[in-house]
Backbone bond lengths (Angstrom), bond angles and torsions (degrees), N, CA, C in turn:
res aa  C-N    CA-C-N  psi(-1)  N-CA   C-N-CA  omega(-1)  CA-C   N-CA-C  phi
1 X - - - 1.451 - - 1.529 111.07 -
2 X 1.337 116.79 -44.60 1.460 120.47 -177.99 1.528 110.61 -68.56
3 X 1.339 117.41 -29.10 1.464 121.04 178.02 1.526 109.45 -65.37
4 X 1.317 116.66 -43.92 1.465 120.23 179.04 1.522 111.53 -66.21
5 X 1.325 116.65 -34.55 1.461 120.51 177.17 1.528 110.56 -65.92
6 X 1.313 117.54 -41.31 1.468 121.72 177.48 1.517 112.12 -64.56
7 X 1.323 116.74 -41.30 1.459 120.60 178.47 1.524 110.21 -66.65
8 X 1.332 117.10 -42.92 1.463 120.73 179.12 1.527 110.91 -63.89
9 X 1.327 117.46 -39.64 1.459 121.12 178.41 1.528 110.61 -64.04
10 X 1.307 117.48 -42.69 1.467 121.09 179.69 1.521 111.05 -64.47
11 X 1.317 117.20 -43.60 1.465 120.28 178.80 1.527 110.17 -64.90
12 X 1.325 117.17 -39.01 1.468 121.19 177.94 1.527 111.03 -63.14
13 X 1.327 117.35 -42.98 1.470 121.06 178.19 1.527 110.06 -60.72
14 X 1.308 116.75 -46.47 1.466 120.94 -177.50 1.529 110.53 -64.74
15 X 1.334 117.60 -43.61 1.466 121.00 -179.14 1.522 111.09 -65.78
16 X 1.338 117.56 -43.50 1.468 120.81 -179.88 1.525 110.33 -64.64
17 X 1.309 117.55 -43.62 1.474 120.37 -179.84 1.519 110.57 -64.27
18 X 1.315 117.27 -43.30 1.466 119.42 178.41 1.527 111.18 -64.44
19 X 1.332 117.11 -37.97 1.454 120.64 176.99 1.520 112.07 -64.35
20 X 1.335 116.78 -44.15 1.457 120.37 177.57 1.528 111.69 -65.99
21 X 1.302 115.94 -35.05 1.463 120.39 179.24 1.534 111.02 -68.75
22 X 1.310 116.96 -41.63 1.464 120.47 -179.35 1.528 112.16 -69.05
23 X 1.329 117.89 -30.82 1.466 120.69 178.40 1.524 111.66 -89.52
24 X 1.319 116.52 6.61 1.477 123.12 177.77 1.529 113.21 60.86
25 X 1.327 117.07 30.97 1.459 120.25 174.98 1.524 112.13 -98.96
26 X 1.324 116.36 -0.44 1.459 122.31 177.31 1.525 107.75 -136.26
27 X 1.317 115.88 132.49 1.463 120.03 -179.36 1.522 110.01 -77.00
28 X 1.328 114.71 155.60 1.460 120.37 -174.30 1.515 112.90 -63.98
29 X 1.343 116.86 -37.22 1.465 117.98 -176.50 1.527 111.85 -67.07
30 X 1.340 117.67 -28.81 1.461 120.22 175.80 1.521 111.13 -83.97
31 X 1.319 116.80 -29.84 1.463 120.47 -179.77 1.526 111.01 -65.02
32 X 1.315 116.85 -36.84 1.466 120.06 179.53 1.527 110.19 -60.73
33 X 1.321 116.79 -44.59 1.462 120.58 179.37 1.525 110.85 -60.73
34 X 1.329 117.66 -46.15 1.451 121.08 -179.02 1.520 112.06 -67.99
35 X 1.322 117.31 -36.12 1.463 119.31 177.57 1.523 111.50 -67.47
36 X 1.321 116.87 -38.76 1.473 119.86 176.44 1.520 110.38 -63.13
37 X 1.331 116.68 -43.14 1.465 120.10 178.02 1.527 110.48 -61.33
38 X 1.334 116.76 -44.79 1.456 120.55 179.41 1.518 112.53 -62.35
39 X 1.325 117.07 -41.02 1.466 120.82 179.91 1.524 111.16 -67.99
40 X 1.338 116.61 -40.17 1.473 119.62 178.16 1.529 110.60 -64.95
41 X 1.335 117.74 -42.68 1.467 120.80 177.45 1.530 110.19 -63.62
42 X 1.331 117.06 -38.51 1.464 120.38 177.85 1.528 111.10 -64.75
43 X 1.318 117.52 -43.94 1.466 120.81 178.89 1.533 110.87 -63.37
44 X 1.339 116.61 -43.32 1.465 119.14 178.57 1.526 111.73 -69.34
45 X 1.333 117.26 -27.71 1.457 119.85 176.18 1.518 112.07 -72.43
46 X 1.320 116.43 -37.73 1.464 120.21 179.90 1.529 111.00 -76.43
47 X 1.331 116.30 -39.66 1.473 121.18 -178.80 1.543 109.64 -119.63
48 X 1.334 118.25 76.89 1.468 119.21 -177.91 1.532 113.37 -65.30
49 X 1.317 118.10 -23.30 1.467 120.62 178.55 1.517 111.34 -67.79
50 X 1.330 117.77 -20.03 1.458 122.05 176.73 1.529 110.67 -62.86
51 X 1.322 116.87 -36.84 1.459 120.80 177.52 1.530 110.95 -65.67
52 X 1.315 116.99 -39.14 1.464 119.96 177.38 1.530 110.78 -66.05
53 X 1.319 116.83 -38.48 1.459 120.24 177.49 1.522 110.70 -64.96
54 X 1.334 117.42 -43.48 1.465 120.99 177.38 1.526 111.50 -62.80
55 X 1.328 115.82 -38.36 1.463 120.18 178.11 1.519 110.92 -61.45
56 X 1.323 116.75 -44.47 1.467 120.33 178.05 1.523 111.49 -67.12
57 X 1.339 116.89 -39.22 1.466 120.67 -177.67 1.523 111.70 -67.00
58 X 1.325 116.86 -37.74 1.462 120.47 -178.53 1.529 111.22 -82.19
59 X 1.328 116.35 -27.75 1.455 120.04 -179.72 1.510 113.68 95.22
60 X 1.320 116.53 21.77 1.457 121.61 178.13 1.520 107.89 -88.31
61 X 1.346 116.21 147.52 1.457 119.38 -174.36 1.528 112.92 -76.16
62 X 1.325 117.44 -43.69 1.460 121.39 -177.59 1.531 111.17 -120.98
63 X 1.320 117.97 142.86 1.465 119.99 177.55 1.533 112.96 -60.71
64 X 1.322 117.54 -34.18 1.467 120.71 178.76 1.527 110.77 -62.92
65 X 1.321 116.98 -36.98 1.467 119.80 177.72 1.525 111.48 -64.20
66 X 1.321 116.67 -37.55 1.458 120.46 177.55 1.529 110.53 -65.95
67 X 1.334 116.65 -42.44 1.462 119.65 178.18 1.527 111.53 -62.31
68 X 1.323 117.44 -42.84 1.461 120.77 178.47 1.528 111.27 -64.98
69 X 1.311 117.43 -39.19 1.467 120.61 178.69 1.531 110.64 -65.21
70 X 1.314 116.89 -42.13 1.465 120.41 177.83 1.520 110.26 -64.46
71 X 1.336 117.44 -41.44 1.464 121.14 179.20 1.523 111.07 -64.07
72 X 1.319 118.06 -39.75 1.465 121.20 179.25 1.529 110.35 -65.39
73 X 1.326 117.14 -43.30 1.466 120.26 178.16 1.523 110.18 -63.66
74 X 1.322 117.46 -40.48 1.463 121.25 177.75 1.526 111.03 -62.50
75 X 1.325 117.64 -44.79 1.460 120.98 178.81 1.526 112.21 -65.32
76 X 1.314 116.94 -37.08 1.465 119.44 175.63 1.528 111.17 -64.81
77 X 1.318 116.33 -39.49 1.462 119.70 177.57 1.521 112.16 -64.71
78 X 1.323 117.60 -41.79 1.463 121.01 177.78 1.525 110.20 -65.65
79 X 1.308 117.04 -41.88 1.467 120.77 178.43 1.525 111.16 -62.62
80 X 1.305 116.97 -42.19 1.450 120.73 177.75 1.522 110.72 -64.51
81 X 1.321 116.93 -41.95 1.454 120.71 179.76 1.533 111.43 -64.05
82 X 1.319 117.19 -41.42 1.466 120.36 -178.83 1.525 112.52 -72.02
83 X 1.314 117.98 -27.38 1.460 119.48 179.53 1.527 111.84 -90.08
84 X 1.311 118.04 -7.92 1.445 123.37 -179.03 1.442 108.25 -76.81
């Protein structure tokens, strides 16, 4: 059930971003970031074992901790970009 929710969320992100991009309500430089996020969520939704492999490769104990760490780094990057 959660796998289908992740896939649906990723498809929704991609469709909304493409819709905003086509109506010129979202700039291209921000659309790329959102499309990458949507594609990564879609890949992790389709192949959830990939997250477990990444967790083992990085040496993190829980997959949720890896997701939170990636999200924090992403938010720091966006914050840095907006304040630049």
